[in-house]
mmCIF file as gemmi writes it, N, C-alpha and C atoms, coordinates in Angstrom:
data_model
loop_
_atom_site.group_PDB
_atom_site.id
_atom_site.type_symbol
_atom_site.label_atom_id
_atom_site.label_alt_id
_atom_site.label_comp_id
_atom_site.label_asym_id
_atom_site.label_entity_id
_atom_site.label_seq_id
_atom_site.pdbx_PDB_ins_code
_atom_site.Cartn_x
_atom_site.Cartn_y
_atom_site.Cartn_z
_atom_site.occupancy
_atom_site.B_iso_or_equiv
_atom_site.pdbx_formal_charge
_atom_site.auth_seq_id
_atom_site.auth_asym_id
_atom_site.pdbx_PDB_model_num
ATOM 1 N N . MET Axp A 1 ? 4.531 -33.707 81.295 1 0 ? 1 A 1
ATOM 2 C CA . MET Axp A 1 ? 3.648 -32.819 80.574 1 0 ? 1 A 1
ATOM 3 C C . MET Axp A 1 ? 2.352 -33.591 80.266 1 0 ? 1 A 1
ATOM 4 N N . SER Axp A 2 ? 1.213 -32.97 80.522 1 0 ? 2 A 1
ATOM 5 C CA . SER Axp A 2 ? -0.061 -33.656 80.313 1 0 ? 2 A 1
ATOM 6 C C . SER Axp A 2 ? -0.384 -33.73 78.817 1 0 ? 2 A 1
ATOM 7 N N . LYS Axp A 3 ? -1.289 -34.618 78.482 1 0 ? 3 A 1
ATOM 8 C CA . LYS Axp A 3 ? -1.679 -34.807 77.081 1 0 ? 3 A 1
ATOM 9 C C . LYS Axp A 3 ? -2.428 -33.582 76.55 1 0 ? 3 A 1
ATOM 10 N N . LYS Axp A 4 ? -3.156 -32.879 77.423 1 0 ? 4 A 1
ATOM 11 C CA . LYS Axp A 4 ? -3.862 -31.672 76.984 1 0 ? 4 A 1
ATOM 12 C C . LYS Axp A 4 ? -2.876 -30.589 76.563 1 0 ? 4 A 1
ATOM 13 N N . VAL Axp A 5 ? -1.787 -30.459 77.308 1 0 ? 5 A 1
ATOM 14 C CA . VAL Axp A 5 ? -0.757 -29.47 76.965 1 0 ? 5 A 1
ATOM 15 C C . VAL Axp A 5 ? -0.065 -29.879 75.668 1 0 ? 5 A 1
ATOM 16 N N . LYS Axp A 6 ? 0.214 -31.172 75.513 1 0 ? 6 A 1
ATOM 17 C CA . LYS Axp A 6 ? 0.825 -31.655 74.269 1 0 ? 6 A 1
ATOM 18 C C . LYS Axp A 6 ? -0.079 -31.387 73.071 1 0 ? 6 A 1
ATOM 19 N N . ALA Axp A 7 ? -1.377 -31.634 73.234 1 0 ? 7 A 1
ATOM 20 C CA . ALA Axp A 7 ? -2.324 -31.384 72.14 1 0 ? 7 A 1
ATOM 21 C C . ALA Axp A 7 ? -2.325 -29.911 71.77 1 0 ? 7 A 1
ATOM 22 N N . PHE Axp A 8 ? -2.34 -29.04 72.766 1 0 ? 8 A 1
ATOM 23 C CA . PHE Axp A 8 ? -2.305 -27.591 72.507 1 0 ? 8 A 1
ATOM 24 C C . PHE Axp A 8 ? -1.029 -27.197 71.772 1 0 ? 8 A 1
ATOM 25 N N . LEU Axp A 9 ? 0.111 -27.7 72.242 1 0 ? 9 A 1
ATOM 26 C CA . LEU Axp A 9 ? 1.385 -27.353 71.602 1 0 ? 9 A 1
ATOM 27 C C . LEU Axp A 9 ? 1.472 -27.899 70.179 1 0 ? 9 A 1
ATOM 28 N N . TYR Axp A 10 ? 1.001 -29.129 69.96 1 0 ? 10 A 1
ATOM 29 C CA . TYR Axp A 10 ? 1 -29.69 68.61 1 0 ? 10 A 1
ATOM 30 C C . TYR Axp A 10 ? 0.115 -28.862 67.681 1 0 ? 10 A 1
ATOM 31 N N . ASN Axp A 11 ? -1.081 -28.477 68.162 1 0 ? 11 A 1
ATOM 32 C CA . ASN Axp A 11 ? -1.962 -27.63 67.35 1 0 ? 11 A 1
ATOM 33 C C . ASN Axp A 11 ? -1.286 -26.308 67.01 1 0 ? 11 A 1
ATOM 34 N N . LEU Axp A 12 ? -0.667 -25.696 68.002 1 0 ? 12 A 1
ATOM 35 C CA . LEU Axp A 12 ? -0.007 -24.403 67.804 1 0 ? 12 A 1
ATOM 36 C C . LEU Axp A 12 ? 1.163 -24.51 66.828 1 0 ? 12 A 1
ATOM 37 N N . ILE Axp A 13 ? 2.004 -25.499 67.011 1 0 ? 13 A 1
ATOM 38 C CA . ILE Axp A 13 ? 3.188 -25.665 66.161 1 0 ? 13 A 1
ATOM 39 C C . ILE Axp A 13 ? 2.789 -25.971 64.719 1 0 ? 13 A 1
ATOM 40 N N . CYS Axp A 14 ? 1.842 -26.886 64.531 1 0 ? 14 A 1
ATOM 41 C CA . CYS Axp A 14 ? 1.418 -27.229 63.17 1 0 ? 14 A 1
ATOM 42 C C . CYS Axp A 14 ? 0.792 -26.034 62.469 1 0 ? 14 A 1
ATOM 43 N N . PHE Axp A 15 ? -0.076 -25.302 63.184 1 0 ? 15 A 1
ATOM 44 C CA . PHE Axp A 15 ? -0.688 -24.128 62.575 1 0 ? 15 A 1
ATOM 45 C C . PHE Axp A 15 ? 0.37 -23.073 62.244 1 0 ? 15 A 1
ATOM 46 N N . ALA Axp A 16 ? 1.308 -22.834 63.156 1 0 ? 16 A 1
ATOM 47 C CA . ALA Axp A 16 ? 2.324 -21.802 62.932 1 0 ? 16 A 1
ATOM 48 C C . ALA Axp A 16 ? 3.182 -22.127 61.712 1 0 ? 16 A 1
ATOM 49 N N . ILE Axp A 17 ? 3.576 -23.37 61.575 1 0 ? 17 A 1
ATOM 50 C CA . ILE Axp A 17 ? 4.391 -23.771 60.422 1 0 ? 17 A 1
ATOM 51 C C . ILE Axp A 17 ? 3.626 -23.56 59.126 1 0 ? 17 A 1
ATOM 52 N N . LEU Axp A 18 ? 2.369 -24.006 59.1 1 0 ? 18 A 1
ATOM 53 C CA . LEU Axp A 18 ? 1.57 -23.849 57.891 1 0 ? 18 A 1
ATOM 54 C C . LEU Axp A 18 ? 1.247 -22.388 57.601 1 0 ? 18 A 1
ATOM 55 N N . PHE Axp A 19 ? 0.958 -21.604 58.648 1 0 ? 19 A 1
ATOM 56 C CA . PHE Axp A 19 ? 0.657 -20.186 58.456 1 0 ? 19 A 1
ATOM 57 C C . PHE Axp A 19 ? 1.848 -19.464 57.834 1 0 ? 19 A 1
ATOM 58 N N . ILE Axp A 20 ? 3.032 -19.691 58.373 1 0 ? 20 A 1
ATOM 59 C CA . ILE Axp A 20 ? 4.232 -19.032 57.851 1 0 ? 20 A 1
ATOM 60 C C . ILE Axp A 20 ? 4.51 -19.465 56.409 1 0 ? 20 A 1
ATOM 61 N N . ALA Axp A 21 ? 4.363 -20.765 56.139 1 0 ? 21 A 1
ATOM 62 C CA . ALA Axp A 21 ? 4.611 -21.262 54.785 1 0 ? 21 A 1
ATOM 63 C C . ALA Axp A 21 ? 3.606 -20.69 53.795 1 0 ? 21 A 1
ATOM 64 N N . PHE Axp A 22 ? 2.327 -20.705 54.146 1 0 ? 22 A 1
ATOM 65 C CA . PHE Axp A 22 ? 1.316 -20.177 53.232 1 0 ? 22 A 1
ATOM 66 C C . PHE Axp A 22 ? 1.424 -18.668 53.08 1 0 ? 22 A 1
ATOM 67 N N . ARG Axp A 23 ? 1.796 -17.975 54.131 1 0 ? 23 A 1
ATOM 68 C CA . ARG Axp A 23 ? 1.967 -16.522 54.016 1 0 ? 23 A 1
ATOM 69 C C . ARG Axp A 23 ? 3.079 -16.198 53.013 1 0 ? 23 A 1
ATOM 70 N N . TYR Axp A 24 ? 4.178 -16.938 53.088 1 0 ? 24 A 1
ATOM 71 C CA . TYR Axp A 24 ? 5.279 -16.734 52.146 1 0 ? 24 A 1
ATOM 72 C C . TYR Axp A 24 ? 4.829 -17.025 50.714 1 0 ? 24 A 1
ATOM 73 N N . VAL Axp A 25 ? 4.155 -18.15 50.52 1 0 ? 25 A 1
ATOM 74 C CA . VAL Axp A 25 ? 3.707 -18.539 49.177 1 0 ? 25 A 1
ATOM 75 C C . VAL Axp A 25 ? 2.713 -17.519 48.626 1 0 ? 25 A 1
ATOM 76 N N . ILE Axp A 26 ? 1.753 -17.111 49.453 1 0 ? 26 A 1
ATOM 77 C CA . ILE Axp A 26 ? 0.751 -16.14 49.002 1 0 ? 26 A 1
ATOM 78 C C . ILE Axp A 26 ? 1.397 -14.802 48.672 1 0 ? 26 A 1
ATOM 79 N N . GLN Axp A 27 ? 2.346 -14.391 49.499 1 0 ? 27 A 1
ATOM 80 C CA . GLN Axp A 27 ? 2.992 -13.093 49.279 1 0 ? 27 A 1
ATOM 81 C C . GLN Axp A 27 ? 3.796 -13.073 47.982 1 0 ? 27 A 1
ATOM 82 N N . HIS Axp A 28 ? 4.466 -14.177 47.671 1 0 ? 28 A 1
ATOM 83 C CA . HIS Axp A 28 ? 5.353 -14.183 46.52 1 0 ? 28 A 1
ATOM 84 C C . HIS Axp A 28 ? 4.705 -14.659 45.225 1 0 ? 28 A 1
ATOM 85 N N . TYR Axp A 29 ? 3.614 -15.404 45.305 1 0 ? 29 A 1
ATOM 86 C CA . TYR Axp A 29 ? 3.063 -16.002 44.095 1 0 ? 29 A 1
ATOM 87 C C . TYR Axp A 29 ? 1.638 -15.571 43.777 1 0 ? 29 A 1
ATOM 88 N N . THR Axp A 30 ? 1.081 -14.623 44.514 1 0 ? 30 A 1
ATOM 89 C CA . THR Axp A 30 ? -0.233 -14.084 44.176 1 0 ? 30 A 1
ATOM 90 C C . THR Axp A 30 ? -0.148 -12.566 44.124 1 0 ? 30 A 1
ATOM 91 N N . GLN Axp A 31 ? -1.221 -11.958 43.695 1 0 ? 31 A 1
ATOM 92 C CA . GLN Axp A 31 ? -1.281 -10.502 43.594 1 0 ? 31 A 1
ATOM 93 C C . GLN Axp A 31 ? -1.952 -9.871 44.811 1 0 ? 31 A 1
ATOM 94 N N . LEU Axp A 32 ? -2.167 -10.635 45.886 1 0 ? 32 A 1
ATOM 95 C CA . LEU Axp A 32 ? -2.804 -10.098 47.078 1 0 ? 32 A 1
ATOM 96 C C . LEU Axp A 32 ? -1.865 -9.12 47.786 1 0 ? 32 A 1
ATOM 97 N N . THR Axp A 33 ? -2.449 -8.092 48.403 1 0 ? 33 A 1
ATOM 98 C CA . THR Axp A 33 ? -1.658 -7.101 49.125 1 0 ? 33 A 1
ATOM 99 C C . THR Axp A 33 ? -2.328 -6.785 50.457 1 0 ? 33 A 1
ATOM 100 N N . GLY Axp A 34 ? -1.593 -6.128 51.324 1 0 ? 34 A 1
ATOM 101 C CA . GLY Axp A 34 ? -2.136 -5.648 52.589 1 0 ? 34 A 1
ATOM 102 C C . GLY Axp A 34 ? -2.576 -6.763 53.525 1 0 ? 34 A 1
ATOM 103 N N . TYR Axp A 35 ? -3.717 -6.538 54.151 1 0 ? 35 A 1
ATOM 104 C CA . TYR Axp A 35 ? -4.227 -7.498 55.132 1 0 ? 35 A 1
ATOM 105 C C . TYR Axp A 35 ? -4.728 -8.792 54.521 1 0 ? 35 A 1
ATOM 106 N N . TRP Axp A 36 ? -4.923 -8.836 53.21 1 0 ? 36 A 1
ATOM 107 C CA . TRP Axp A 36 ? -5.413 -10.048 52.568 1 0 ? 36 A 1
ATOM 108 C C . TRP Axp A 36 ? -4.407 -11.192 52.648 1 0 ? 36 A 1
ATOM 109 N N . ILE Axp A 37 ? -3.135 -10.884 52.7 1 0 ? 37 A 1
ATOM 110 C CA . ILE Axp A 37 ? -2.108 -11.934 52.773 1 0 ? 37 A 1
ATOM 111 C C . ILE Axp A 37 ? -2.226 -12.715 54.079 1 0 ? 37 A 1
ATOM 112 N N . PRO Axp A 38 ? -2.157 -12.091 55.267 1 0 ? 38 A 1
ATOM 113 C CA . PRO Axp A 38 ? -2.273 -12.872 56.496 1 0 ? 38 A 1
ATOM 114 C C . PRO Axp A 38 ? -3.666 -13.472 56.715 1 0 ? 38 A 1
ATOM 115 N N . ILE Axp A 39 ? -4.713 -12.789 56.241 1 0 ? 39 A 1
ATOM 116 C CA . ILE Axp A 39 ? -6.063 -13.343 56.4 1 0 ? 39 A 1
ATOM 117 C C . ILE Axp A 39 ? -6.21 -14.624 55.594 1 0 ? 39 A 1
ATOM 118 N N . THR Axp A 40 ? -5.738 -14.612 54.357 1 0 ? 40 A 1
ATOM 119 C CA . THR Axp A 40 ? -5.805 -15.804 53.513 1 0 ? 40 A 1
ATOM 120 C C . THR Axp A 40 ? -4.935 -16.924 54.082 1 0 ? 40 A 1
ATOM 121 N N . ALA Axp A 41 ? -3.742 -16.589 54.553 1 0 ? 41 A 1
ATOM 122 C CA . ALA Axp A 41 ? -2.86 -17.596 55.144 1 0 ? 41 A 1
ATOM 123 C C . ALA Axp A 41 ? -3.486 -18.182 56.406 1 0 ? 41 A 1
ATOM 124 N N . PHE Axp A 42 ? -4.176 -17.363 57.199 1 0 ? 42 A 1
ATOM 125 C CA . PHE Axp A 42 ? -4.846 -17.841 58.405 1 0 ? 42 A 1
ATOM 126 C C . PHE Axp A 42 ? -5.958 -18.83 58.063 1 0 ? 42 A 1
ATOM 127 N N . VAL Axp A 43 ? -6.783 -18.492 57.092 1 0 ? 43 A 1
ATOM 128 C CA . VAL Axp A 43 ? -7.896 -19.367 56.714 1 0 ? 43 A 1
ATOM 129 C C . VAL Axp A 43 ? -7.38 -20.692 56.161 1 0 ? 43 A 1
ATOM 130 N N . VAL Axp A 44 ? -6.42 -20.627 55.26 1 0 ? 44 A 1
ATOM 131 C CA . VAL Axp A 44 ? -5.869 -21.852 54.672 1 0 ? 44 A 1
ATOM 132 C C . VAL Axp A 44 ? -5.163 -22.686 55.742 1 0 ? 44 A 1
ATOM 133 N N . GLY Axp A 45 ? -4.377 -22.048 56.609 1 0 ? 45 A 1
ATOM 134 C CA . GLY Axp A 45 ? -3.697 -22.776 57.682 1 0 ? 45 A 1
ATOM 135 C C . GLY Axp A 45 ? -4.664 -23.433 58.644 1 0 ? 45 A 1
ATOM 136 N N . THR Axp A 46 ? -5.753 -22.744 58.96 1 0 ? 46 A 1
ATOM 137 C CA . THR Axp A 46 ? -6.757 -23.313 59.857 1 0 ? 46 A 1
ATOM 138 C C . THR Axp A 46 ? -7.431 -24.529 59.232 1 0 ? 46 A 1
ATOM 139 N N . LEU Axp A 47 ? -7.726 -24.465 57.948 1 0 ? 47 A 1
ATOM 140 C CA . LEU Axp A 47 ? -8.394 -25.585 57.281 1 0 ? 47 A 1
ATOM 141 C C . LEU Axp A 47 ? -7.463 -26.773 57.052 1 0 ? 47 A 1
ATOM 142 N N . ILE Axp A 48 ? -6.194 -26.523 56.791 1 0 ? 48 A 1
ATOM 143 C CA . ILE Axp A 48 ? -5.248 -27.583 56.422 1 0 ? 48 A 1
ATOM 144 C C . ILE Axp A 48 ? -4.562 -28.216 57.639 1 0 ? 48 A 1
ATOM 145 N N . ALA Axp A 49 ? -4.381 -27.483 58.715 1 0 ? 49 A 1
ATOM 146 C CA . ALA Axp A 49 ? -3.621 -27.974 59.875 1 0 ? 49 A 1
ATOM 147 C C . ALA Axp A 49 ? -4.31 -29.174 60.528 1 0 ? 49 A 1
ATOM 148 N N . PRO Axp A 50 ? -3.529 -30.155 60.966 1 0 ? 50 A 1
ATOM 149 C CA . PRO Axp A 50 ? -4.117 -31.278 61.698 1 0 ? 50 A 1
ATOM 150 C C . PRO Axp A 50 ? -4.646 -30.823 63.056 1 0 ? 50 A 1
ATOM 151 N N . LYS Axp A 51 ? -5.69 -31.498 63.518 1 0 ? 51 A 1
ATOM 152 C CA . LYS Axp A 51 ? -6.299 -31.162 64.803 1 0 ? 51 A 1
ATOM 153 C C . LYS Axp A 51 ? -5.94 -32.251 65.819 1 0 ? 51 A 1
ATOM 154 N N . PHE Axp A 52 ? -5.414 -31.854 66.96 1 0 ? 52 A 1
ATOM 155 C CA . PHE Axp A 52 ? -5.048 -32.771 68.027 1 0 ? 52 A 1
ATOM 156 C C . PHE Axp A 52 ? -5.985 -32.556 69.207 1 0 ? 52 A 1
ATOM 157 N N . GLN Axp A 53 ? -6.33 -33.664 69.908 1 0 ? 53 A 1
ATOM 158 C CA . GLN Axp A 53 ? -7.204 -33.552 71.067 1 0 ? 53 A 1
ATOM 159 C C . GLN Axp A 53 ? -6.875 -34.66 72.058 1 0 ? 53 A 1
ATOM 160 N N . ALA Axp A 54 ? -6.866 -34.297 73.34 1 0 ? 54 A 1
ATOM 161 C CA . ALA Axp A 54 ? -6.65 -35.261 74.418 1 0 ? 54 A 1
ATOM 162 C C . ALA Axp A 54 ? -8.016 -35.703 74.938 1 0 ? 54 A 1
ATOM 163 N N . ILE Axp A 55 ? -8.228 -37.018 75.01 1 0 ? 55 A 1
ATOM 164 C CA . ILE Axp A 55 ? -9.496 -37.589 75.448 1 0 ? 55 A 1
ATOM 165 C C . ILE Axp A 55 ? -9.236 -38.52 76.635 1 0 ? 55 A 1
ATOM 166 N N . GLN Axp A 56 ? -10.096 -38.402 77.633 1 0 ? 56 A 1
ATOM 167 C CA . GLN Axp A 56 ? -10.019 -39.298 78.791 1 0 ? 56 A 1
ATOM 168 C C . GLN Axp A 56 ? -10.779 -40.581 78.454 1 0 ? 56 A 1
ATOM 169 N N . THR Axp A 57 ? -10.081 -41.733 78.479 1 0 ? 57 A 1
ATOM 170 C CA . THR Axp A 57 ? -10.697 -43.027 78.202 1 0 ? 57 A 1
ATOM 171 C C . THR Axp A 57 ? -10.573 -43.915 79.435 1 0 ? 57 A 1
ATOM 172 N N . ARG Axp A 58 ? -11.1 -45.129 79.328 1 0 ? 58 A 1
ATOM 173 C CA . ARG Axp A 58 ? -10.976 -46.075 80.448 1 0 ? 58 A 1
ATOM 174 C C . ARG Axp A 58 ? -9.513 -46.424 80.721 1 0 ? 58 A 1
ATOM 175 N N . ASP Axp A 59 ? -8.704 -46.409 79.672 1 0 ? 59 A 1
ATOM 176 C CA . ASP Axp A 59 ? -7.287 -46.758 79.804 1 0 ? 59 A 1
ATOM 177 C C . ASP Axp A 59 ? -6.424 -45.557 80.194 1 0 ? 59 A 1
ATOM 178 N N . GLY Axp A 60 ? -7.024 -44.419 80.44 1 0 ? 60 A 1
ATOM 179 C CA . GLY Axp A 60 ? -6.285 -43.206 80.773 1 0 ? 60 A 1
ATOM 180 C C . GLY Axp A 60 ? -6.445 -42.183 79.67 1 0 ? 60 A 1
ATOM 181 N N . GLU Axp A 61 ? -5.707 -41.107 79.793 1 0 ? 61 A 1
ATOM 182 C CA . GLU Axp A 61 ? -5.791 -40.03 78.815 1 0 ? 61 A 1
ATOM 183 C C . GLU Axp A 61 ? -5.003 -40.4 77.563 1 0 ? 61 A 1
ATOM 184 N N . LYS Axp A 62 ? -5.62 -40.2 76.395 1 0 ? 62 A 1
ATOM 185 C CA . LYS Axp A 62 ? -4.976 -40.52 75.124 1 0 ? 62 A 1
ATOM 186 C C . LYS Axp A 62 ? -5.043 -39.306 74.204 1 0 ? 62 A 1
ATOM 187 N N . LEU Axp A 63 ? -4.092 -39.254 73.288 1 0 ? 63 A 1
ATOM 188 C CA . LEU Axp A 63 ? -3.983 -38.15 72.343 1 0 ? 63 A 1
ATOM 189 C C . LEU Axp A 63 ? -4.386 -38.645 70.955 1 0 ? 63 A 1
ATOM 190 N N . PHE Axp A 64 ? -5.32 -37.919 70.312 1 0 ? 64 A 1
ATOM 191 C CA . PHE Axp A 64 ? -5.806 -38.294 68.991 1 0 ? 64 A 1
ATOM 192 C C . PHE Axp A 64 ? -5.586 -37.156 68.009 1 0 ? 64 A 1
ATOM 193 N N . MET Axp A 65 ? -5.482 -37.539 66.712 1 0 ? 65 A 1
ATOM 194 C CA . MET Axp A 65 ? -5.259 -36.565 65.659 1 0 ? 65 A 1
ATOM 195 C C . MET Axp A 65 ? -6.232 -36.819 64.52 1 0 ? 65 A 1
ATOM 196 N N . LYS Axp A 66 ? -6.776 -35.74 63.963 1 0 ? 66 A 1
ATOM 197 C CA . LYS Axp A 66 ? -7.607 -35.804 62.772 1 0 ? 66 A 1
ATOM 198 C C . LYS Axp A 66 ? -7.027 -34.823 61.771 1 0 ? 66 A 1
ATOM 199 N N . TRP Axp A 67 ? -6.901 -35.287 60.521 1 0 ? 67 A 1
ATOM 200 C CA . TRP Axp A 67 ? -6.323 -34.445 59.485 1 0 ? 67 A 1
ATOM 201 C C . TRP Axp A 67 ? -7.085 -34.661 58.194 1 0 ? 67 A 1
ATOM 202 N N . VAL Axp A 68 ? -7.211 -33.638 57.414 1 0 ? 68 A 1
ATOM 203 C CA . VAL Axp A 68 ? -7.98 -33.697 56.18 1 0 ? 68 A 1
ATOM 204 C C . VAL Axp A 68 ? -7.356 -34.68 55.178 1 0 ? 68 A 1
ATOM 205 N N . PHE Axp A 69 ? -6.057 -34.905 55.241 1 0 ? 69 A 1
ATOM 206 C CA . PHE Axp A 69 ? -5.368 -35.78 54.292 1 0 ? 69 A 1
ATOM 207 C C . PHE Axp A 69 ? -5.299 -37.239 54.755 1 0 ? 69 A 1
ATOM 208 N N . ILE Axp A 70 ? -5.769 -37.521 55.958 1 0 ? 70 A 1
ATOM 209 C CA . ILE Axp A 70 ? -5.772 -38.883 56.499 1 0 ? 70 A 1
ATOM 210 C C . ILE Axp A 70 ? -7.215 -39.226 56.863 1 0 ? 70 A 1
ATOM 211 N N . SER Axp A 71 ? -7.686 -40.374 56.392 1 0 ? 71 A 1
ATOM 212 C CA . SER Axp A 71 ? -9.069 -40.749 56.701 1 0 ? 71 A 1
ATOM 213 C C . SER Axp A 71 ? -9.156 -41.269 58.132 1 0 ? 71 A 1
ATOM 214 N N . GLY Axp A 72 ? -10.176 -40.849 58.841 1 0 ? 72 A 1
ATOM 215 C CA . GLY Axp A 72 ? -10.393 -41.318 60.199 1 0 ? 72 A 1
ATOM 216 C C . GLY Axp A 72 ? -9.589 -40.549 61.221 1 0 ? 72 A 1
ATOM 217 N N . ILE Axp A 73 ? -9.656 -41.059 62.438 1 0 ? 73 A 1
ATOM 218 C CA . ILE Axp A 73 ? -8.964 -40.458 63.575 1 0 ? 73 A 1
ATOM 219 C C . ILE Axp A 73 ? -7.848 -41.402 63.996 1 0 ? 73 A 1
ATOM 220 N N . LYS Axp A 74 ? -6.659 -40.871 64.179 1 0 ? 74 A 1
ATOM 221 C CA . LYS Axp A 74 ? -5.488 -41.683 64.545 1 0 ? 74 A 1
ATOM 222 C C . LYS Axp A 74 ? -5.084 -41.395 65.982 1 0 ? 74 A 1
ATOM 223 N N . GLU Axp A 75 ? -4.685 -42.444 66.698 1 0 ? 75 A 1
ATOM 224 C CA . GLU Axp A 75 ? -4.173 -42.273 68.057 1 0 ? 75 A 1
ATOM 225 C C . GLU Axp A 75 ? -2.679 -41.986 67.991 1 0 ? 75 A 1
ATOM 226 N N . ILE Axp A 76 ? -2.251 -40.982 68.737 1 0 ? 76 A 1
ATOM 227 C CA . ILE Axp A 76 ? -0.842 -40.61 68.822 1 0 ? 76 A 1
ATOM 228 C C . ILE Axp A 76 ? -0.303 -41.207 70.113 1 0 ? 76 A 1
ATOM 229 N N . LYS Axp A 77 ? 0.823 -41.873 70.032 1 0 ? 77 A 1
ATOM 230 C CA . LYS Axp A 77 ? 1.382 -42.513 71.239 1 0 ? 77 A 1
ATOM 231 C C . LYS Axp A 77 ? 2.249 -41.595 72.005 1 0 ? 77 A 1
């Protein structure tokens, strides 16, 4: 599996987990109703989810991650 596919899957999985968790929390602990629940969960999940990206370097393709809770960019092995 290429690093680009791994980056896409990691982005998708992390966002999906956070979206589902925030949707549950928003639905049960706020007064929001209707479309506001998934819209709010989408925005929060997008802002909080870590971002993965595959970059071509001299040493080959590498996978990097940036997250709001971690300073800087980390290489994923």
